[in-house]
N, C-alpha and C positions, 0 to 999 in steps of 0.2 A: 883198216882192221881186217877186212876179208873181202876179196874180189871174186873168189871161187873160180880162179883161172887155171888151177891145177887139174890133174887127172882124177883126183878123188878128194873126199873130205879130209881136211887137215886135222888129224887126231892129236896134234900138239896143241890145237886151239879148242877142239870140240870133244865132248863126251857124248856117247850114245846111250840113252836111257832105254831099258828093256822092261817089258811087261805092261801091266795094267795099273800099277801103283796100288794104293789102298783104295779099293772101291772105285776104280776109274779115276785115280788121282784125286779122290775126294769129290768128284763131280758126277759119278755114275756114268762115266764114258764107256763106250762099247768096244773101243779098239785095243789091240795088243801092239805095243811099240816094239819094233825090231831094229837090228843093225843091218838087215838085209839090203843088198843093192837094189832089190825091187822097191824098197820103201824110201831109201835115202841115197842119193848119188849126185855126182857133178857131171854136167853135160853142157858143152858150148858156152862156158863162162857163167853158168847158173847152177846154184844149188837147187835140187829138186827133192821135195818131200811128197811122196805119193801115198795117198790113202786108197786101199784096195779092199774089195770084198773077197777076202781070202780067209778061209777057216784056219785058225792057228791057236794052239794051246787052249782050246775051248771057247775061243772068241770068234765072232763072225767077220771082223774087220781087222786089217793090219795097217799100220802107219809108222811114223817115226817122230821122235822128240829128241832134240840135241841141245846141249847146254855148254857154256864156257866156264862152269863152276870150277874154281881153283886153278883155272888156266888163263882166263882173260877176265879180270875184274877191274872196275874203274869207278871213279866218282866225278860227276859233272862233265859237261861238254855238249856238243851238238852231235846227234846221231841221225844219220840218213840211211834208210833201208829201201832199196828199190826192188819192188816185188810185184808179182802178178798172182792173184789169189784164186783158190778153188771156189766152187759154189755148189748148191744143192741142199735140200733139207737134211739136217743132221750133220752137216760139214762145218767144222769150227777151227779155222786157222788162227794162229796167234804168233805175233812177234812181241816178245815181252822180256821183263827182267825181274830178278828177285834179289833181295839183300844177301850179300855174301855171308852174313852171319846166321843164315837160316838153320844151320846144323846145331847151333848153340841156343838161339832164342826161339826157333820155330816160326811157323807162319800163323797169323799175319804180322807178328811183331817185327819180322825182318823187313817188311814193306815190299809191295809188289807194284811195279810200273808196267802197265800194259800199253805198249806203244801203238799196237794195232790188234784189234780182234774183229772178226767178221762172223756173223751168224748166216750160214749158207742159204737159208730161206729168204734172207733180205740182202741179196748180193750187191746192192748199190749203196750200202751203208757200212761205215766202219766206226769203231769205238776206240776211245782212249780213256783209260781208267787208272785210278790209284786204289790200292787196297792196303789197310793198316789196322792196327789194334786200338780200339777205343776203350773207354771205361767198361763198357758192357760187351766187349768182344769185337768181332770182325766188322769193320766199316768199309765202305767204298763209295767213290764219287767219280764221275767222269762226264765226258761229252761225246758227241758223235757228229758225223758229217755225211751228207747224202750227195751222191753224184747227180748233177743236173740231167744227165742222160746216160744210158748204158749201165754196165756194172763193172765191178773190179776184176772180173775174170777175163775181160776183153783185152786189156792192155796193162803195161807196167805203170805203176805210180810210185812216188817217193813218199814214204811215211817217215816223219821226222819228229825228234824230240829235242827241245832246247832245255837242258837240265842245268840249272844254276843253284847256288846256295839259296834255300828257302823258296824256290820258285821253279815250276815246270810248265812248259808250253808244248802243245801237240800241234803238228802241222801236217797238212796234206798238200803235196806239190807246192811246198814253200809258203802256203797260206795258213796262218794260225787259226785253229778252230776251237781250242779250249786252253784255259790257263788255270792252274791252281797254285796257291801260295801258302806258306806256313801259317799265315794268319787265319786261313780258312779252317785250321785244325782245332782251334780253341785250346783246351787244356790237354788234348791227347798228345802222346809222344809222337814226334815227327821223325820217321826213320829214314827220310830220303836225302840226308846229307852224308850218307855213308856208302861204301862200295856196293856195287851190284854186278850181276853177271847176266848174260843173254840166255834166252830160251827161244827156240823156234820149233813149232810143232803144228800138226794137223790132227785135231781130235775128231772122233766120229761119235755122234750122240752125246748124251750128257744132259745135265739139268737145264742149261740155257738153250741150246739149239734143238733139243728133243731128238728123237731117233730118226734115222733115214726112213724113207718110204719108197713105194714103187716108182716115184718120180725122180729119185736120186740116181744120178749116173755115176758109175765107177769105171775106171779109177778117176780120182780127182788129184790135181797137182798144185802145190805151192811152188812157184819159181822165185828164187831170190838171186838177183843179179849181183848185189853188193851190200855190205854193211860198212859204213864209214863213220868213224868217230873222230871229231875235231875237238882238240882241247887246247 
């Protein structure tokens, strides 16, 4: 799907989202996303998203968020993403997917699959989560895994998803750490048997990680070596 071996981001595959969305993309995030080569670029076979302490458009921090919406969408398969993650209080990298029908049905009805999220104040733990719409609104459920030593900023790891009809498994370095099946959803609509697209981003601040503090080092970089989809 994407080896990031070219000189720059392939805009035939990727969209660059700009701004802070509605209220920090609904999460009260503090960054302004740009298409600047300071924030998103390709170097030595890696995609790099860099979160910076840069005043821009009234925001304190800049970063990048890229998607494959309407360019690369697919249903089912094994996804392997080899990446090295940023860290620090208030840093929130994510490798994730949204239902391709988000423009018509909205979120969370479209379904969200978070392949990997990390809260920078706990840099040795990653999370895999599903978000969907239940009878009473937004529901989510997921699992996490902790490294036995060190943290995810020190070296590359492979974050994987085995996405089958009615079943999704999350893996770290080829070891399954969480599984969800359609039967876990009860009567709620199950949106995960339909096309999704990729999103890669590094948020700064927000409801989950909280704000950076004086301990947070900038810039912080997410390195992505490849995204491979096997169907």
